[in-house]
N, C-alpha and C positions, 0 to 999 in steps of 0.2 A: 895376174892372169898367168895361165899355164904355158908352157911352150907350144902345147897342141893347139889353144886358142889362138897364138901367133900366126899358125900357118895359114896361107892365103895362097891361092894359084896366082901366080904373077901376073897371069894373062887378065885378071879381074882388076887388078890396080887402076889402070886409068879409067876404068868405069867406075870404081868406087870413088876415087878423086873427085870425078864429075859429079857424082852425087853428093859429095861433099858440098863441092860449089854449089849446088841446087840449094841446099840446106842454108849455107852461107848467104846466098842472094835473098831467100826468104828473110832470112833474120835481119839482113842489112834493110830490105824494105821495110819490114815491121819497126824496127828501130826509128827508121826516118821518119815514117807515119806519125809514130809515139812522140816524138820529139817536135814535130810540126804542131801536135794538137796541144801538147802539154806545155809549151813555152813559145807562142806566136810572137810574130813579130820580127824574127830573123830572117836573112836572105836563104832562099832555098839551097845554095850552095853550102851554108854554113850547117845546115841539118845534113846535107850529104856527107861531109867533112866529119861531123862529131859521129854519125852513124858508122862510118868507115873505120874510125878510130876506136870506137867502142866494138866492134865487131872483131878489128884485128887485135886489139889487146885481149880479149877473149880466148881467141883462137891461139894465142901466141905467134902471131904473124904480123908483128908492126910493119908499117910501110916506113922504110928508111929514107926516102926521098926527103930532100930538104923541107920542102913545102909542107909535107904531111907532118914530118917529125917535129918542125916547129909550132905546127898546130896543135899537135899533142901536147908539147910542152907549155904552150900558151894557154890550154883549156885542160890541163893535168886535172883540177878538181872536179871539172864539170864530167869529165870521162870517167873518173873514180866513181862519182855520185850516180851516174848511169849504169854502171858495172852493178854498183851495189843494189841497184832496183830489177835487175833482170829477172830474178825468180820471182817477184811479185809482178812485174808488168809484162812478162811473157810466159806465164804459167804452161799456155798451150804449146809452147815450144820446148819444153824441158826435154821430152823423149827425142825428138829429132836433134837436138842440139847434143843431149848425151851420146847419142848413136854416132853422131858425126864426128864429135872428139874422139871417140874411140876408134872408129874406122880410120881417121887421119892418122892417130898413133900407129895402127897397126900398118898402114901402107908404109908408113915411114921407116918402120921398124923392119917390114918386109924388104925395104929398096936401101937399108943400111946409111938412113939419113939420121944423123944425131941431132935432136932436137931437145926442148925441154919439156917433152909431154908430161913427165910426173908433174912438174910444176903447174903446168897448165891444167891438168886434170884435178890436182889438189885445189886449184885457184877456184875452177868451177865448182867443186864440191863446197869451197867454203862460201861461195856466193849464193848456194842453195839451189844451183841448177844442175848439178851432175847428179844423176840419180843411180847411187851406187847399188842399190838392190837390184836393178835391171841387168840382165845378162849381157853381155859382150854380143852383139849381132852377127849374125852369120851374113856372108856377102847377100846372098839371096833375100834374105829377109830386110837388109838394109835398103837394098834397091827397090823393093816393093814399098817400103816406107817412104822413101824418096819419091817414089811415082805418086804415091795418095797425097802426100804433102805438096808436092810440086804440082800436081793437077788441081788441087783444092784452092792455090794461089795464084794459078793461071800461067803457072812457067812451064807447065808439061802438057802437051795435047796428044801426044803418042798412045799407043797401046801398053798395056802393063807388061813388066818383064815375065816371061815364062819360065 
């Protein structure tokens, strides 16, 4: 990405982060549904914990609270298995996930937050989820995508951004 592509009006950052969170919520919901359908017989809490672990690993935002960290450690193989199947099981989310990861990276860059974004993006690419050929979204285009996808999944009921 060029320096120009990294420029975002700082006033947009909170809204962009909310947009990333909407995509994360949709992703979590879809993973949890997939897990319940593909491996029935577990407690609903297990599906939620596993879905959260997969989502957090994908976004490079692991939950460090002891309960959640222990769950990931105890279920590492299953988390990795689900990560490996993301591109196949969630083809319809590749565009929103690609854009959300990139916007998350740009927001962190603008706010001077050091993260492991290059590794997160490389892992998403290696998992077959990141669409490298896709242009980095502009804020307005990203928020329009969030609105469309969020509305389609019943998370957004308000008017589209203008």
